mmCIF file of the C-alpha atoms, coordinates in Angstrom:
data_MODEL
# 
_entry.id   MODEL 
# 
loop_
_atom_site.group_PDB 
_atom_site.id 
_atom_site.type_symbol 
_atom_site.label_atom_id 
_atom_site.label_alt_id 
_atom_site.label_comp_id 
_atom_site.label_asym_id 
_atom_site.label_entity_id 
_atom_site.label_seq_id 
_atom_site.pdbx_PDB_ins_code 
_atom_site.Cartn_x 
_atom_site.Cartn_y 
_atom_site.Cartn_z 
_atom_site.occupancy 
_atom_site.B_iso_or_equiv 
_atom_site.pdbx_formal_charge 
_atom_site.auth_seq_id 
_atom_site.auth_comp_id 
_atom_site.auth_asym_id 
_atom_site.auth_atom_id 
_atom_site.pdbx_PDB_model_num 
ATOM 1   C CA . UNK A 1 1   ? 9.558   -3.450 -4.658  1.00 0.00 ? 1   UNK A CA 1 
ATOM 2   C CA . UNK A 1 2   ? 11.596  -1.396 -2.187  1.00 0.00 ? 2   UNK A CA 1 
ATOM 3   C CA . UNK A 1 3   ? 10.943  1.733  -4.287  1.00 0.00 ? 3   UNK A CA 1 
ATOM 4   C CA . UNK A 1 4   ? 7.191   1.119  -4.197  1.00 0.00 ? 4   UNK A CA 1 
ATOM 5   C CA . UNK A 1 5   ? 7.215   0.556  -0.439  1.00 0.00 ? 5   UNK A CA 1 
ATOM 6   C CA . UNK A 1 6   ? 9.334   3.648  0.064   1.00 0.00 ? 6   UNK A CA 1 
ATOM 7   C CA . UNK A 1 7   ? 6.951   5.772  -1.959  1.00 0.00 ? 7   UNK A CA 1 
ATOM 8   C CA . UNK A 1 8   ? 3.919   4.257  -0.241  1.00 0.00 ? 8   UNK A CA 1 
ATOM 9   C CA . UNK A 1 9   ? 5.338   5.209  3.163   1.00 0.00 ? 9   UNK A CA 1 
ATOM 10  C CA . UNK A 1 10  ? 6.330   8.696  2.011   1.00 0.00 ? 10  UNK A CA 1 
ATOM 11  C CA . UNK A 1 11  ? 2.952   9.308  0.354   1.00 0.00 ? 11  UNK A CA 1 
ATOM 12  C CA . UNK A 1 12  ? 1.086   7.989  3.403   1.00 0.00 ? 12  UNK A CA 1 
ATOM 13  C CA . UNK A 1 13  ? 2.810   10.526 5.651   1.00 0.00 ? 13  UNK A CA 1 
ATOM 14  C CA . UNK A 1 14  ? 1.847   13.334 3.294   1.00 0.00 ? 14  UNK A CA 1 
ATOM 15  C CA . UNK A 1 15  ? -1.700  12.025 2.971   1.00 0.00 ? 15  UNK A CA 1 
ATOM 16  C CA . UNK A 1 16  ? -2.464  12.019 6.697   1.00 0.00 ? 16  UNK A CA 1 
ATOM 17  C CA . UNK A 1 17  ? -0.949  15.471 7.198   1.00 0.00 ? 17  UNK A CA 1 
ATOM 18  C CA . UNK A 1 18  ? -3.902  17.870 7.684   1.00 0.00 ? 18  UNK A CA 1 
ATOM 19  C CA . UNK A 1 19  ? -4.365  20.074 4.656   1.00 0.00 ? 19  UNK A CA 1 
ATOM 20  C CA . UNK A 1 20  ? -6.800  21.322 2.050   1.00 0.00 ? 20  UNK A CA 1 
ATOM 21  C CA . UNK A 1 21  ? -8.069  17.877 1.007   1.00 0.00 ? 21  UNK A CA 1 
ATOM 22  C CA . UNK A 1 22  ? -8.917  16.903 4.583   1.00 0.00 ? 22  UNK A CA 1 
ATOM 23  C CA . UNK A 1 23  ? -10.588 20.258 5.221   1.00 0.00 ? 23  UNK A CA 1 
ATOM 24  C CA . UNK A 1 24  ? -12.692 20.017 2.081   1.00 0.00 ? 24  UNK A CA 1 
ATOM 25  C CA . UNK A 1 25  ? -13.897 16.513 2.921   1.00 0.00 ? 25  UNK A CA 1 
ATOM 26  C CA . UNK A 1 26  ? -14.638 17.617 6.497   1.00 0.00 ? 26  UNK A CA 1 
ATOM 27  C CA . UNK A 1 27  ? -16.817 20.447 5.248   1.00 0.00 ? 27  UNK A CA 1 
ATOM 28  C CA . UNK A 1 28  ? -18.636 18.453 2.572   1.00 0.00 ? 28  UNK A CA 1 
ATOM 29  C CA . UNK A 1 29  ? -19.325 15.538 4.926   1.00 0.00 ? 29  UNK A CA 1 
ATOM 30  C CA . UNK A 1 30  ? -20.470 17.812 7.743   1.00 0.00 ? 30  UNK A CA 1 
ATOM 31  C CA . UNK A 1 31  ? -22.848 19.627 5.405   1.00 0.00 ? 31  UNK A CA 1 
ATOM 32  C CA . UNK A 1 32  ? -23.913 16.904 2.998   1.00 0.00 ? 32  UNK A CA 1 
ATOM 33  C CA . UNK A 1 33  ? -23.395 13.558 4.669   1.00 0.00 ? 33  UNK A CA 1 
ATOM 34  C CA . UNK A 1 34  ? -21.384 10.415 4.031   1.00 0.00 ? 34  UNK A CA 1 
ATOM 35  C CA . UNK A 1 35  ? -22.221 9.953  0.336   1.00 0.00 ? 35  UNK A CA 1 
ATOM 36  C CA . UNK A 1 36  ? -21.254 13.532 -0.481  1.00 0.00 ? 36  UNK A CA 1 
ATOM 37  C CA . UNK A 1 37  ? -18.036 13.211 1.515   1.00 0.00 ? 37  UNK A CA 1 
ATOM 38  C CA . UNK A 1 38  ? -17.006 10.042 -0.314  1.00 0.00 ? 38  UNK A CA 1 
ATOM 39  C CA . UNK A 1 39  ? -17.831 11.729 -3.628  1.00 0.00 ? 39  UNK A CA 1 
ATOM 40  C CA . UNK A 1 40  ? -15.601 14.683 -2.741  1.00 0.00 ? 40  UNK A CA 1 
ATOM 41  C CA . UNK A 1 41  ? -12.791 12.263 -1.837  1.00 0.00 ? 41  UNK A CA 1 
ATOM 42  C CA . UNK A 1 42  ? -13.283 10.478 -5.167  1.00 0.00 ? 42  UNK A CA 1 
ATOM 43  C CA . UNK A 1 43  ? -13.020 13.797 -6.973  1.00 0.00 ? 43  UNK A CA 1 
ATOM 44  C CA . UNK A 1 44  ? -9.738  14.556 -5.208  1.00 0.00 ? 44  UNK A CA 1 
ATOM 45  C CA . UNK A 1 45  ? -8.373  11.098 -6.061  1.00 0.00 ? 45  UNK A CA 1 
ATOM 46  C CA . UNK A 1 46  ? -9.402  11.551 -9.687  1.00 0.00 ? 46  UNK A CA 1 
ATOM 47  C CA . UNK A 1 47  ? -7.567  14.863 -9.769  1.00 0.00 ? 47  UNK A CA 1 
ATOM 48  C CA . UNK A 1 48  ? -4.434  13.144 -8.474  1.00 0.00 ? 48  UNK A CA 1 
ATOM 49  C CA . UNK A 1 49  ? -4.675  10.562 -11.251 1.00 0.00 ? 49  UNK A CA 1 
ATOM 50  C CA . UNK A 1 50  ? -5.022  13.333 -13.838 1.00 0.00 ? 50  UNK A CA 1 
ATOM 51  C CA . UNK A 1 51  ? -2.002  15.172 -12.457 1.00 0.00 ? 51  UNK A CA 1 
ATOM 52  C CA . UNK A 1 52  ? 0.000   11.949 -12.281 1.00 0.00 ? 52  UNK A CA 1 
ATOM 53  C CA . UNK A 1 53  ? -0.797  11.169 -15.906 1.00 0.00 ? 53  UNK A CA 1 
ATOM 54  C CA . UNK A 1 54  ? 0.088   14.717 -16.945 1.00 0.00 ? 54  UNK A CA 1 
ATOM 55  C CA . UNK A 1 55  ? 3.378   14.430 -15.117 1.00 0.00 ? 55  UNK A CA 1 
ATOM 56  C CA . UNK A 1 56  ? 4.173   11.093 -16.746 1.00 0.00 ? 56  UNK A CA 1 
ATOM 57  C CA . UNK A 1 57  ? 3.601   12.420 -20.270 1.00 0.00 ? 57  UNK A CA 1 
ATOM 58  C CA . UNK A 1 58  ? 5.416   15.704 -19.647 1.00 0.00 ? 58  UNK A CA 1 
ATOM 59  C CA . UNK A 1 59  ? 2.496   18.145 -19.547 1.00 0.00 ? 59  UNK A CA 1 
ATOM 60  C CA . UNK A 1 60  ? 3.269   19.147 -15.970 1.00 0.00 ? 60  UNK A CA 1 
ATOM 61  C CA . UNK A 1 61  ? 6.885   19.839 -16.928 1.00 0.00 ? 61  UNK A CA 1 
ATOM 62  C CA . UNK A 1 62  ? 5.703   22.332 -19.544 1.00 0.00 ? 62  UNK A CA 1 
ATOM 63  C CA . UNK A 1 63  ? 3.346   23.940 -17.052 1.00 0.00 ? 63  UNK A CA 1 
ATOM 64  C CA . UNK A 1 64  ? 6.056   24.254 -14.412 1.00 0.00 ? 64  UNK A CA 1 
ATOM 65  C CA . UNK A 1 65  ? 8.529   25.652 -16.944 1.00 0.00 ? 65  UNK A CA 1 
ATOM 66  C CA . UNK A 1 66  ? 6.084   28.387 -17.919 1.00 0.00 ? 66  UNK A CA 1 
ATOM 67  C CA . UNK A 1 67  ? 5.812   30.936 -15.106 1.00 0.00 ? 67  UNK A CA 1 
ATOM 68  C CA . UNK A 1 68  ? 2.801   32.584 -16.750 1.00 0.00 ? 68  UNK A CA 1 
ATOM 69  C CA . UNK A 1 69  ? 0.850   29.323 -17.055 1.00 0.00 ? 69  UNK A CA 1 
ATOM 70  C CA . UNK A 1 70  ? 1.803   28.231 -13.544 1.00 0.00 ? 70  UNK A CA 1 
ATOM 71  C CA . UNK A 1 71  ? 0.795   31.568 -12.027 1.00 0.00 ? 71  UNK A CA 1 
ATOM 72  C CA . UNK A 1 72  ? -2.456  31.686 -14.001 1.00 0.00 ? 72  UNK A CA 1 
ATOM 73  C CA . UNK A 1 73  ? -3.483  28.260 -12.701 1.00 0.00 ? 73  UNK A CA 1 
ATOM 74  C CA . UNK A 1 74  ? -2.339  29.157 -9.186  1.00 0.00 ? 74  UNK A CA 1 
ATOM 75  C CA . UNK A 1 75  ? -4.389  32.365 -9.121  1.00 0.00 ? 75  UNK A CA 1 
ATOM 76  C CA . UNK A 1 76  ? -7.425  30.536 -10.531 1.00 0.00 ? 76  UNK A CA 1 
ATOM 77  C CA . UNK A 1 77  ? -7.087  27.922 -7.784  1.00 0.00 ? 77  UNK A CA 1 
ATOM 78  C CA . UNK A 1 78  ? -6.702  30.595 -5.119  1.00 0.00 ? 78  UNK A CA 1 
ATOM 79  C CA . UNK A 1 79  ? -9.792  32.431 -6.369  1.00 0.00 ? 79  UNK A CA 1 
ATOM 80  C CA . UNK A 1 80  ? -11.799 29.198 -6.334  1.00 0.00 ? 80  UNK A CA 1 
ATOM 81  C CA . UNK A 1 81  ? -10.808 28.446 -2.732  1.00 0.00 ? 81  UNK A CA 1 
ATOM 82  C CA . UNK A 1 82  ? -11.658 31.980 -1.621  1.00 0.00 ? 82  UNK A CA 1 
ATOM 83  C CA . UNK A 1 83  ? -15.003 31.700 -3.418  1.00 0.00 ? 83  UNK A CA 1 
ATOM 84  C CA . UNK A 1 84  ? -15.764 28.420 -1.631  1.00 0.00 ? 84  UNK A CA 1 
ATOM 85  C CA . UNK A 1 85  ? -14.878 29.969 1.714   1.00 0.00 ? 85  UNK A CA 1 
ATOM 86  C CA . UNK A 1 86  ? -16.848 33.172 1.181   1.00 0.00 ? 86  UNK A CA 1 
ATOM 87  C CA . UNK A 1 87  ? -19.832 31.177 -0.045  1.00 0.00 ? 87  UNK A CA 1 
ATOM 88  C CA . UNK A 1 88  ? -19.729 29.065 3.115   1.00 0.00 ? 88  UNK A CA 1 
ATOM 89  C CA . UNK A 1 89  ? -19.624 32.201 5.272   1.00 0.00 ? 89  UNK A CA 1 
ATOM 90  C CA . UNK A 1 90  ? -22.428 33.867 3.331   1.00 0.00 ? 90  UNK A CA 1 
ATOM 91  C CA . UNK A 1 91  ? -24.811 30.909 3.443   1.00 0.00 ? 91  UNK A CA 1 
ATOM 92  C CA . UNK A 1 92  ? -24.587 30.640 7.236   1.00 0.00 ? 92  UNK A CA 1 
ATOM 93  C CA . UNK A 1 93  ? -24.858 34.332 8.090   1.00 0.00 ? 93  UNK A CA 1 
ATOM 94  C CA . UNK A 1 94  ? -26.762 34.676 11.331  1.00 0.00 ? 94  UNK A CA 1 
ATOM 95  C CA . UNK A 1 95  ? -30.534 34.691 11.299  1.00 0.00 ? 95  UNK A CA 1 
ATOM 96  C CA . UNK A 1 96  ? -32.581 35.926 14.270  1.00 0.00 ? 96  UNK A CA 1 
ATOM 97  C CA . UNK A 1 97  ? -34.129 32.557 15.114  1.00 0.00 ? 97  UNK A CA 1 
ATOM 98  C CA . UNK A 1 98  ? -31.051 30.345 14.703  1.00 0.00 ? 98  UNK A CA 1 
ATOM 99  C CA . UNK A 1 99  ? -29.979 30.488 18.354  1.00 0.00 ? 99  UNK A CA 1 
ATOM 100 C CA . UNK A 1 100 ? -33.345 29.543 19.789  1.00 0.00 ? 100 UNK A CA 1 
ATOM 101 C CA . UNK A 1 101 ? -33.133 26.295 21.724  1.00 0.00 ? 101 UNK A CA 1 
ATOM 102 C CA . UNK A 1 102 ? -36.320 25.063 20.076  1.00 0.00 ? 102 UNK A CA 1 
ATOM 103 C CA . UNK A 1 103 ? -35.114 25.807 16.548  1.00 0.00 ? 103 UNK A CA 1 
ATOM 104 C CA . UNK A 1 104 ? -35.332 22.726 14.308  1.00 0.00 ? 104 UNK A CA 1 
ATOM 105 C CA . UNK A 1 105 ? -32.165 20.983 13.230  1.00 0.00 ? 105 UNK A CA 1 
ATOM 106 C CA . UNK A 1 106 ? -30.979 21.857 9.756   1.00 0.00 ? 106 UNK A CA 1 
ATOM 107 C CA . UNK A 1 107 ? -31.762 19.161 7.225   1.00 0.00 ? 107 UNK A CA 1 
ATOM 108 C CA . UNK A 1 108 ? -28.655 17.256 6.170   1.00 0.00 ? 108 UNK A CA 1 
ATOM 109 C CA . UNK A 1 109 ? -27.449 17.000 2.624   1.00 0.00 ? 109 UNK A CA 1 
ATOM 110 C CA . UNK A 1 110 ? -29.645 19.703 1.140   1.00 0.00 ? 110 UNK A CA 1 
ATOM 111 C CA . UNK A 1 111 ? -26.772 21.576 -0.519  1.00 0.00 ? 111 UNK A CA 1 
ATOM 112 C CA . UNK A 1 112 ? -24.361 18.792 -1.550  1.00 0.00 ? 112 UNK A CA 1 
ATOM 113 C CA . UNK A 1 113 ? -25.339 16.320 -4.239  1.00 0.00 ? 113 UNK A CA 1 
ATOM 114 C CA . UNK A 1 114 ? -22.808 13.623 -5.082  1.00 0.00 ? 114 UNK A CA 1 
ATOM 115 C CA . UNK A 1 115 ? -22.124 15.240 -8.428  1.00 0.00 ? 115 UNK A CA 1 
ATOM 116 C CA . UNK A 1 116 ? -21.478 18.656 -6.942  1.00 0.00 ? 116 UNK A CA 1 
ATOM 117 C CA . UNK A 1 117 ? -19.284 17.206 -4.197  1.00 0.00 ? 117 UNK A CA 1 
ATOM 118 C CA . UNK A 1 118 ? -17.174 15.257 -6.689  1.00 0.00 ? 118 UNK A CA 1 
ATOM 119 C CA . UNK A 1 119 ? -16.834 18.265 -8.995  1.00 0.00 ? 119 UNK A CA 1 
ATOM 120 C CA . UNK A 1 120 ? -15.700 20.399 -6.065  1.00 0.00 ? 120 UNK A CA 1 
ATOM 121 C CA . UNK A 1 121 ? -13.063 17.883 -5.029  1.00 0.00 ? 121 UNK A CA 1 
ATOM 122 C CA . UNK A 1 122 ? -11.852 17.464 -8.605  1.00 0.00 ? 122 UNK A CA 1 
ATOM 123 C CA . UNK A 1 123 ? -11.794 21.188 -9.381  1.00 0.00 ? 123 UNK A CA 1 
ATOM 124 C CA . UNK A 1 124 ? -9.972  22.057 -6.168  1.00 0.00 ? 124 UNK A CA 1 
ATOM 125 C CA . UNK A 1 125 ? -7.291  19.501 -6.971  1.00 0.00 ? 125 UNK A CA 1 
ATOM 126 C CA . UNK A 1 126 ? -6.873  20.369 -10.643 1.00 0.00 ? 126 UNK A CA 1 
ATOM 127 C CA . UNK A 1 127 ? -6.614  24.107 -9.952  1.00 0.00 ? 127 UNK A CA 1 
ATOM 128 C CA . UNK A 1 128 ? -3.694  23.559 -7.588  1.00 0.00 ? 128 UNK A CA 1 
ATOM 129 C CA . UNK A 1 129 ? -0.533  23.458 -9.731  1.00 0.00 ? 129 UNK A CA 1 
ATOM 130 C CA . UNK A 1 130 ? 1.528   22.421 -6.728  1.00 0.00 ? 130 UNK A CA 1 
ATOM 131 C CA . UNK A 1 131 ? -0.038  18.964 -6.933  1.00 0.00 ? 131 UNK A CA 1 
ATOM 132 C CA . UNK A 1 132 ? 1.410   18.622 -10.419 1.00 0.00 ? 132 UNK A CA 1 
ATOM 133 C CA . UNK A 1 133 ? 4.759   20.033 -9.294  1.00 0.00 ? 133 UNK A CA 1 
ATOM 134 C CA . UNK A 1 134 ? 4.810   17.456 -6.497  1.00 0.00 ? 134 UNK A CA 1 
ATOM 135 C CA . UNK A 1 135 ? 4.347   14.556 -8.894  1.00 0.00 ? 135 UNK A CA 1 
ATOM 136 C CA . UNK A 1 136 ? 6.886   15.956 -11.321 1.00 0.00 ? 136 UNK A CA 1 
ATOM 137 C CA . UNK A 1 137 ? 9.577   16.314 -8.654  1.00 0.00 ? 137 UNK A CA 1 
ATOM 138 C CA . UNK A 1 138 ? 8.863   13.253 -6.501  1.00 0.00 ? 138 UNK A CA 1 
ATOM 139 C CA . UNK A 1 139 ? 7.807   10.434 -8.826  1.00 0.00 ? 139 UNK A CA 1 
ATOM 140 C CA . UNK A 1 140 ? 11.123  10.159 -10.723 1.00 0.00 ? 140 UNK A CA 1 
ATOM 141 C CA . UNK A 1 141 ? 12.953  9.611  -7.426  1.00 0.00 ? 141 UNK A CA 1 
ATOM 142 C CA . UNK A 1 142 ? 10.947  6.468  -6.702  1.00 0.00 ? 142 UNK A CA 1 
ATOM 143 C CA . UNK A 1 143 ? 10.765  4.909  -10.164 1.00 0.00 ? 143 UNK A CA 1 
ATOM 144 C CA . UNK A 1 144 ? 12.361  1.417  -10.081 1.00 0.00 ? 144 UNK A CA 1 
ATOM 145 C CA . UNK A 1 145 ? 15.243  0.808  -12.465 1.00 0.00 ? 145 UNK A CA 1 
ATOM 146 C CA . UNK A 1 146 ? 14.250  -0.683 -15.790 1.00 0.00 ? 146 UNK A CA 1 
ATOM 147 C CA . UNK A 1 147 ? 10.554  0.170  -15.421 1.00 0.00 ? 147 UNK A CA 1 
ATOM 148 C CA . UNK A 1 148 ? 8.724   2.040  -18.164 1.00 0.00 ? 148 UNK A CA 1 
ATOM 149 C CA . UNK A 1 149 ? 8.457   5.660  -16.889 1.00 0.00 ? 149 UNK A CA 1 
ATOM 150 C CA . UNK A 1 150 ? 4.813   6.026  -17.890 1.00 0.00 ? 150 UNK A CA 1 
ATOM 151 C CA . UNK A 1 151 ? 3.746   2.714  -16.330 1.00 0.00 ? 151 UNK A CA 1 
ATOM 152 C CA . UNK A 1 152 ? 5.841   3.302  -13.244 1.00 0.00 ? 152 UNK A CA 1 
ATOM 153 C CA . UNK A 1 153 ? 4.553   6.841  -12.726 1.00 0.00 ? 153 UNK A CA 1 
ATOM 154 C CA . UNK A 1 154 ? 0.953   5.701  -13.082 1.00 0.00 ? 154 UNK A CA 1 
ATOM 155 C CA . UNK A 1 155 ? 1.534   2.884  -10.577 1.00 0.00 ? 155 UNK A CA 1 
ATOM 156 C CA . UNK A 1 156 ? 2.952   5.316  -8.018  1.00 0.00 ? 156 UNK A CA 1 
ATOM 157 C CA . UNK A 1 157 ? 0.128   7.778  -8.655  1.00 0.00 ? 157 UNK A CA 1 
ATOM 158 C CA . UNK A 1 158 ? -2.424  4.991  -8.164  1.00 0.00 ? 158 UNK A CA 1 
ATOM 159 C CA . UNK A 1 159 ? -0.816  4.128  -4.815  1.00 0.00 ? 159 UNK A CA 1 
ATOM 160 C CA . UNK A 1 160 ? -1.070  7.757  -3.701  1.00 0.00 ? 160 UNK A CA 1 
ATOM 161 C CA . UNK A 1 161 ? -4.678  8.058  -4.889  1.00 0.00 ? 161 UNK A CA 1 
ATOM 162 C CA . UNK A 1 162 ? -5.652  4.819  -3.117  1.00 0.00 ? 162 UNK A CA 1 
ATOM 163 C CA . UNK A 1 163 ? -4.038  5.955  0.129   1.00 0.00 ? 163 UNK A CA 1 
ATOM 164 C CA . UNK A 1 164 ? -5.842  9.255  -0.196  1.00 0.00 ? 164 UNK A CA 1 
ATOM 165 C CA . UNK A 1 165 ? -9.198  7.529  -0.667  1.00 0.00 ? 165 UNK A CA 1 
ATOM 166 C CA . UNK A 1 166 ? -8.620  5.291  2.351   1.00 0.00 ? 166 UNK A CA 1 
ATOM 167 C CA . UNK A 1 167 ? -7.630  8.201  4.579   1.00 0.00 ? 167 UNK A CA 1 
ATOM 168 C CA . UNK A 1 168 ? -10.383 10.543 3.432   1.00 0.00 ? 168 UNK A CA 1 
ATOM 169 C CA . UNK A 1 169 ? -12.960 7.744  3.735   1.00 0.00 ? 169 UNK A CA 1 
ATOM 170 C CA . UNK A 1 170 ? -11.893 7.329  7.360   1.00 0.00 ? 170 UNK A CA 1 
ATOM 171 C CA . UNK A 1 171 ? -12.351 11.081 7.832   1.00 0.00 ? 171 UNK A CA 1 
ATOM 172 C CA . UNK A 1 172 ? -15.815 10.785 6.306   1.00 0.00 ? 172 UNK A CA 1 
ATOM 173 C CA . UNK A 1 173 ? -16.794 8.005  8.732   1.00 0.00 ? 173 UNK A CA 1 
ATOM 174 C CA . UNK A 1 174 ? -15.610 9.976  11.760  1.00 0.00 ? 174 UNK A CA 1 
ATOM 175 C CA . UNK A 1 175 ? -17.368 13.182 10.734  1.00 0.00 ? 175 UNK A CA 1 
ATOM 176 C CA . UNK A 1 176 ? -20.526 11.333 9.746   1.00 0.00 ? 176 UNK A CA 1 
ATOM 177 C CA . UNK A 1 177 ? -20.802 9.960  13.284  1.00 0.00 ? 177 UNK A CA 1 
ATOM 178 C CA . UNK A 1 178 ? -21.005 13.540 14.502  1.00 0.00 ? 178 UNK A CA 1 
ATOM 179 C CA . UNK A 1 179 ? -23.818 14.505 12.119  1.00 0.00 ? 179 UNK A CA 1 
ATOM 180 C CA . UNK A 1 180 ? -26.393 14.715 14.920  1.00 0.00 ? 180 UNK A CA 1 
ATOM 181 C CA . UNK A 1 181 ? -24.277 17.329 16.661  1.00 0.00 ? 181 UNK A CA 1 
ATOM 182 C CA . UNK A 1 182 ? -23.460 19.131 13.424  1.00 0.00 ? 182 UNK A CA 1 
ATOM 183 C CA . UNK A 1 183 ? -27.126 19.302 12.454  1.00 0.00 ? 183 UNK A CA 1 
ATOM 184 C CA . UNK A 1 184 ? -27.836 21.682 15.336  1.00 0.00 ? 184 UNK A CA 1 
ATOM 185 C CA . UNK A 1 185 ? -28.221 25.213 13.912  1.00 0.00 ? 185 UNK A CA 1 
ATOM 186 C CA . UNK A 1 186 ? -25.690 26.924 16.179  1.00 0.00 ? 186 UNK A CA 1 
ATOM 187 C CA . UNK A 1 187 ? -23.062 24.165 15.816  1.00 0.00 ? 187 UNK A CA 1 
ATOM 188 C CA . UNK A 1 188 ? -23.674 23.926 12.079  1.00 0.00 ? 188 UNK A CA 1 
ATOM 189 C CA . UNK A 1 189 ? -23.187 27.668 11.693  1.00 0.00 ? 189 UNK A CA 1 
ATOM 190 C CA . UNK A 1 190 ? -19.912 27.666 13.665  1.00 0.00 ? 190 UNK A CA 1 
ATOM 191 C CA . UNK A 1 191 ? -18.657 24.662 11.696  1.00 0.00 ? 191 UNK A CA 1 
ATOM 192 C CA . UNK A 1 192 ? -19.370 26.342 8.364   1.00 0.00 ? 192 UNK A CA 1 
ATOM 193 C CA . UNK A 1 193 ? -17.860 29.619 9.563   1.00 0.00 ? 193 UNK A CA 1 
ATOM 194 C CA . UNK A 1 194 ? -14.669 27.894 10.693  1.00 0.00 ? 194 UNK A CA 1 
ATOM 195 C CA . UNK A 1 195 ? -14.207 25.891 7.516   1.00 0.00 ? 195 UNK A CA 1 
ATOM 196 C CA . UNK A 1 196 ? -15.095 28.934 5.426   1.00 0.00 ? 196 UNK A CA 1 
ATOM 197 C CA . UNK A 1 197 ? -12.417 31.054 7.096   1.00 0.00 ? 197 UNK A CA 1 
ATOM 198 C CA . UNK A 1 198 ? -9.808  28.317 6.687   1.00 0.00 ? 198 UNK A CA 1 
ATOM 199 C CA . UNK A 1 199 ? -10.692 27.874 3.001   1.00 0.00 ? 199 UNK A CA 1 
ATOM 200 C CA . UNK A 1 200 ? -10.211 31.600 2.466   1.00 0.00 ? 200 UNK A CA 1 
ATOM 201 C CA . UNK A 1 201 ? -6.889  31.300 4.282   1.00 0.00 ? 201 UNK A CA 1 
ATOM 202 C CA . UNK A 1 202 ? -5.786  28.466 2.002   1.00 0.00 ? 202 UNK A CA 1 
ATOM 203 C CA . UNK A 1 203 ? -6.762  30.552 -1.025  1.00 0.00 ? 203 UNK A CA 1 
ATOM 204 C CA . UNK A 1 204 ? -4.814  33.595 0.150   1.00 0.00 ? 204 UNK A CA 1 
ATOM 205 C CA . UNK A 1 205 ? -1.796  31.429 0.941   1.00 0.00 ? 205 UNK A CA 1 
ATOM 206 C CA . UNK A 1 206 ? -1.879  29.884 -2.540  1.00 0.00 ? 206 UNK A CA 1 
ATOM 207 C CA . UNK A 1 207 ? -2.240  33.318 -4.155  1.00 0.00 ? 207 UNK A CA 1 
ATOM 208 C CA . UNK A 1 208 ? 0.764   34.667 -2.265  1.00 0.00 ? 208 UNK A CA 1 
ATOM 209 C CA . UNK A 1 209 ? 2.926   31.609 -2.857  1.00 0.00 ? 209 UNK A CA 1 
ATOM 210 C CA . UNK A 1 210 ? 5.318   32.441 -5.663  1.00 0.00 ? 210 UNK A CA 1 
ATOM 211 C CA . UNK A 1 211 ? 7.444   29.297 -5.426  1.00 0.00 ? 211 UNK A CA 1 
ATOM 212 C CA . UNK A 1 212 ? 7.313   27.206 -8.576  1.00 0.00 ? 212 UNK A CA 1 
# 
């Protein structure tokens, strides 16, 4: 029990630390609304469960041991993040009438279906090999003595995924309350520009990160 509580506390600290997952949910919720934001969070949690399972059965160990495979997945993830960021910047490029005070508010949710939001969250998570490396290096340290490694690893992964869903759902609720403000054309454009730039930054950072 102490191992589970220790992992839960450790994972909670990591979960609430601002990072790519929080940014992605911020952007999806701001652009697509509460349902899309929750779907993106569910996609991220699903990715964690996949990585946790892969770690438990040894797939992640093989990936980490192979520099070529690790780097290929890392570069693919970096390219995907840069693509998301550039797409966000491109779709909100300035139009002549956007700064007019009488311009209508942008309709919410027109670009983010639940399916697309969940796929984005899942893909972003699965294309980040460092998530798998995290599970591979951390889970064994918290496995209770005498517990089946597969069952124990899945239990710890489920705890992390649940904490992630709770935290990201809270983020969704907070951002959703600001939808009226975010629906204004000028604010919406700045929001998309900011998140787009940060996504590109995350992609470049992942591409330049050579640590296994």
